[in-house]
C-alpha positions as CSV (number, residue, x, y, z in Angstrom):
1,M,0.0,0.0,0.0
2,E,2.8,2.4,0.9
3,N,4.4,1.9,-2.6
4,L,1.1,2.9,-4.3
5,K,1.0,6.1,-2.2
6,L,4.6,6.8,-3.0
7,K,4.0,6.2,-6.7
8,G,0.8,8.4,-6.8
9,R,2.3,11.3,-5.0
10,F,5.9,11.2,-5.9
11,N,6.1,14.4,-7.8
12,E,4.7,16.3,-4.8
13,I,7.2,14.5,-2.5
14,K,10.0,15.1,-4.9
15,G,9.3,18.9,-4.8
16,K,9.2,18.9,-1.0
17,L,12.5,17.0,-0.7
18,K,14.2,19.4,-3.2
19,Q,13.0,22.4,-1.1
20,K,14.3,20.9,2.1
21,F,17.5,19.5,0.7
22,A,18.9,21.9,-2.0
23,N,21.7,19.5,-2.9
24,L,19.3,16.9,-4.3
25,T,19.2,16.6,-8.1
26,D,16.5,15.2,-10.4
27,D,18.8,12.2,-10.9
28,D,18.9,11.6,-7.1
29,L,15.2,11.6,-7.0
30,L,14.6,9.4,-10.1
31,Y,11.7,7.0,-9.2
32,E,11.1,3.9,-11.1
33,E,8.3,1.6,-10.1
34,G,9.6,-1.4,-8.3
35,K,12.9,0.2,-7.5
36,D,12.1,1.8,-4.2
37,D,15.3,0.5,-2.6
38,E,17.5,2.1,-5.2
39,L,15.8,5.5,-4.5
40,Y,16.2,5.1,-0.8
41,G,19.9,4.1,-1.3
42,R,20.6,7.2,-3.4
43,L,18.9,9.4,-0.8
44,Q,20.8,7.7,2.0
45,Q,24.1,8.4,0.3
46,K,23.3,12.0,-0.6
47,L,21.8,12.9,2.7
48,G,24.0,10.9,5.0
49,K,21.1,9.3,6.7
50,T,20.1,5.7,7.5
51,K,17.5,3.8,5.4
52,D,15.1,4.1,8.3
53,E,15.6,7.8,8.6
54,V,15.1,8.3,4.8
55,Q,11.9,6.1,4.9
56,T,10.6,8.1,7.9
57,L,11.3,11.3,6.0
58,V,9.5,10.2,2.9
59,N,6.6,8.7,4.8
60,S,6.2,12.0,6.7
61,Y,5.2,13.6,3.3
62,L,2.7,10.8,2.6
63,K,0.4,11.8,5.4
């Protein structure tokens, strides 16, 4: 269910993440269906956060 929410609202989430973290690029935020782990991995590397922290951050925008 979470993946469907992420897919449906990703453009909105992407904009919020770019506002909060100016160092993120469109390539960092490239979302492909079924490749959520790759997205989280890129965000982890770029933001210096754990996977759980990144997932919590993204999930906070889903509410």
